[in-house]
C-alpha positions, 0 to 999 in steps of 0.5 A, a space after each residue: 631533532 627531527 627524524 628526517 635528515 635535511 635533504 635535497 632531491 635532483 633528477 626525474 621523480 621516477 628514476 632510480 634513487 642515488 643517495 649521496 652522503 657527505 663527510 664530517 664537517 661538510 654539507 650536501 654542497 660537497 657534491 655540487 659538482 657531480 649532481 647535474 650529470 648524475 641527475 640526468 639519469 638518477 633521482 639524486 638525494 643528498 643529505 646533511 649530517 646532524 648539526 651540519 647544513 640544514 639538519 638540526 643540531 643534537 645527537 642522532 636518534 636521541 642518543 646521549 652525548 658521547 654515545 652516537 654510533 655510525 649505526 645511528 647515522 645509518 638509521 637516519 639515512 634509512 628513515 629518509 629513504 623510507 620517507 621518500 619511498 625508496 625501498 632500494 637505492 644506490 649509495 655513494 659517500 665521502 669519508 664518514 658518509 662512506 662509513 654510513 654506506 658501508 654499514 648499510 651494505 653490511 646490515 641492510 644488504 637488501 636496500 643497497 643496489 650499488 655502493 661507492 666509498 670515496 676517501 673512506 675507511 673501515 676504521 678511522 684511526 685511534 679512537 682517542 684522537 676522535 674523543 679529543 676532537 669531540 671534547 675540543 669542539 664541545 668546549 670551543 666550537 667548530 672554529 677550533 678545528 677549522 684551521 687544520 681542515 684545509 691541510 686535511 681536506 685539500 692539497 696545497 694548490 687547491 686550499 686557497 680556492 673559492 670552493 675550498 673556502 666555501 667548504 670550510 665555511 660550512 665547517 665553521 657553521 656546523 653545530 658543535 654538538 652535532 659535529 662532536 656526535 659524528 666524531 663519537 661515531 667515527 671513534 667506535 667505527 670498525 668494519 674491518 671484520 665485516 667487509 666480506 659481508 658486503 655483496 653490493 657491487 662496490 667502487 672504492 675511490 682514493 685520493 693519492 694525497 689524502 692524509 686523513 684516509 690514505 690510499 692504504 685505507 682504500 686498499 684495505 676496503 677494496 681487498 676486504 670487499 668481494 670483487 670491489 674495484 679501486 681507483 686512486 686519483 692523483 692530485 686529490 686529498 680528502 675531499 676528492 669530489 671537490 678537488 677532482 670533480 671531473 675524475 670523481 664524476 667519471 668514476 661514478 658514472 662508470 660504476 653506477 650504470 651505462 648510459 641509456 640514451 644518446 643524449 646521456 651517452 654524449 654528456 657522460 662520454 664528454 665528462 669521461 673524455 675530459 677527465 681522462 684527456 684533460 680539459 685543455 686537450 678536449 677544448 682544442 679538439 672541440 675548437 678544431 671541429 668542422 662540419 666535415 669532422 663533427 659527426 666523427 667527434 660525436 661518434 667517438 664521444 658517444 661510443 668510445 668515451 660514453 659506452 666503453 670508457 664508462 663501463 664498470 667492468 674495468 677501472 681507468 688504470 686498466 683501460 689506460 694500460 690496454 689502450 697504451 698497448 694497442 696503440 704501441 702495437 699499431 704504431 700510432 705514436 701521436 695517439 700514444 703521446 696523448 694517452 701517456 698523458 691520459 695514463 698519468 691522469 688516470 693514476 699510472 706512474 712512470 714506473 707503471 708505464 715503463 712496465 706496460 712498454 716492457 710488456 709490449 716489447 714481448 707481444 708487440 715487438 722490440 721496434 714498436 716498444 723502442 718507438 714507444 719508449 722514445 715517445 713516452 720519455 719525450 712526453 713525460 719530460 715535456 710535462 715535467 713528470 719526475 722520471 726514475 726510468 
């Protein structure tokens, strides 16, 4: 097998490098939705795992069948970075791709500037299960595991979409030995004791409906990595970048750096605005824009959404809590209703919102909180959100 992984490059040649790692069974296409925005300010490098996509089949780096480790995959990524002249790079990876990034951050900290772990883990369960899956694929090919992929990768509502079907096709096209070698790597991977060694600023993203690497795995990563941030995405299973593309993009844009031009600020601000408020709301606001209000719409998109909501210092859940409190204090009920919906999209539960409203009763006043409870309950009831308030 060639020593350089199959890869694709998007973005300016002189821009900082951002490497995107795929999950087991997928190709570099799993990042398609995020690349256009990320490539406006990064040299985005996507790669295929051994036997996946355009990377030739076979065990990595000449290892014997059954002996592949995540360290072998990480060595291939470093070889790719060296091939491209990238002495340092930011890294985001999904599941196994995230494990590769975490390994690099532990063992080659001088190479990794920032890290994002998406639906990943410090240990991917019982090794016996991975050995069994590797043996099954070596015997019957990747078609044997394709039927179960839909349930692991996606929520039921997303499983029948064109995007889901296309990603399952990539799984079926993967080479059996390459896929099995990656299973071998997952079987022996356990980075739990080494998480405190990661010094790169780290974002952990979890899908709340992920059964392959449940949110508890993400919390273990975030708790173990010094000063790591954690975002849990509602309505997302294991392949969150495919199922919740806007939400994943906004989180990555916030983590990997502030926009550096008005054009980037507007584009990235619009991506975050849509992720937080929803396409339907933003489409209505855009449709209502007139010559009189156009400058204001541009201002809030660039400044509020493109400068503040994209900053890495606070996660989206925290920003929602702060926004709710400020709106309660000033009695802006219409804006409060909008941001109650946004809070749900950012991962807050009705119970979380209730706690924010109770807290505001102390610091903003009981009458303000009373009005806020009425607004929040109306919005949650209208939207069909189950209430246990």
